[in-house]
N, C-alpha and C positions, 0 to 999 in steps of 0.2 A: 475358416475365414472369420475373423472377429471384426465386427463393425460397431462403432460407438459414435453417438452424436451428442452426448451429454444433455439429454432432455428435449430433443426435437428441433432446436434451432442452433445454428452455428456449424462448427466443423464436424465432418464425418471422417472418422479414422478407420483405417483397415490395417491391422497388424502394425500399429504404431506410425503409419504414414497417412498424411492428410490426403484424402481423395476428393472431398467436396467441401464447400463452405457456403452454407445457405442460411437465410434468416426467415423468420416466420412471415414476413410481409411478402415473400415470394421473390425469387431471383437470387443470383449469386452475389456474395459480398465482394467488395473491392479490396480485400485484404486476406492474408493468410493467418493461420493460427498454429501455435506450437505449444507444447507443454511448458508450464512455468519453470520447470527444472532446467530448461535449456536456454533461459533468457540471457545469462551472461555470456555463454559460449557463442550464441548467435549474434549478440551485440558486438563482441570483439571480432568475430569472423566477418561481419558485414560492415564494420565501422559505424554501427548504428548508435542511436540515442535511446537509452532506457527512460521511459516516461511513466511516472507514478501518478495516476489520476485521482488518488484519494485526496481528502482535504488536507490543508497544511498541518493541522495538529496531528493527524494520523501519520503523516510523513515524518514529522519531527520525532515521533515516538520510535521510529525505526523503519528503514527502507532498504531496498536492494542497493548495494554499492554501485556507484556511477549514475544513479537515477537522478533525474530532475523532476521537480514537482509542478505539474500543471493540473490543478483540480478540475474534475469533470465539468463543474458549473462554468468554468472559463471556456472549456472546449465547446460546450453546448451553446454558449453565447457568441462563439467565434472570436473570443478575445485572447488569442495566442498566436505566436509566430515561431516557427522552427524551420530549419533548412529543409527545403523540399528535395535536396539532393541526397539526404541521409535516410536510412531506414529508421522508423520509429517503432520501438518495441514497447507496447503498453501493457500495464498491469494495474490491478486494484486489489481490494481485500478478498473478493471471492470470484471474480471473473465476469460479473454482470456489467458493471460500469465500464470496464476496459473494452468489452465487446461493443457497447454503445459508442464509446469514444473512438474506437477503431473505425467504425462505420462512418461517423461524422468526419474524421480526419481523412479517410480515404476519399470521401466525396469532396473534400476540400483540396484534393490533389496530392496528398502525402502518400508515401510508400510505407504502409503500416503492417506490422506483425503483432497480432493479438496474442496474449499468453493465457492459456486455459488453466483455471484453477485458482488464480490469485495467490496472495500471500498465505491464505489458509492451507495451500498445498506446497508452498515453497519450503525447502529444507536447508537452503544455503544460509550463509551469514547475512546479518542485517547490520546497518550502521546508522548512527545518528548524525554523522557529519553531513554538512550541506554540500 
């Protein structure tokens, strides 16, 4: 049985399946996490919205197709609005900001799926189209 939690906080995986989702402050997170490689498949299957939480300049340099850009600073300040009926699949450069954003967004009542690994581990195509 292989268990992994990527450094102590966040998702705990058992043989590729999410079994727990904890944060260092104690308690279960209000969102689930998936590997970044599954982001497009999950977005299509769930009719979700892919949200890139990096800053605008990073987004314009290249992002996952279909993504919208809502920088983490706007999420942290509560200055964003998205449909609460849709799943939000969030990602960032390395996975730290997306986990923080996912926690905030889930506390704001959104259905959130965090992606583990960020663009650093994403191997799919990127686009510069808005």
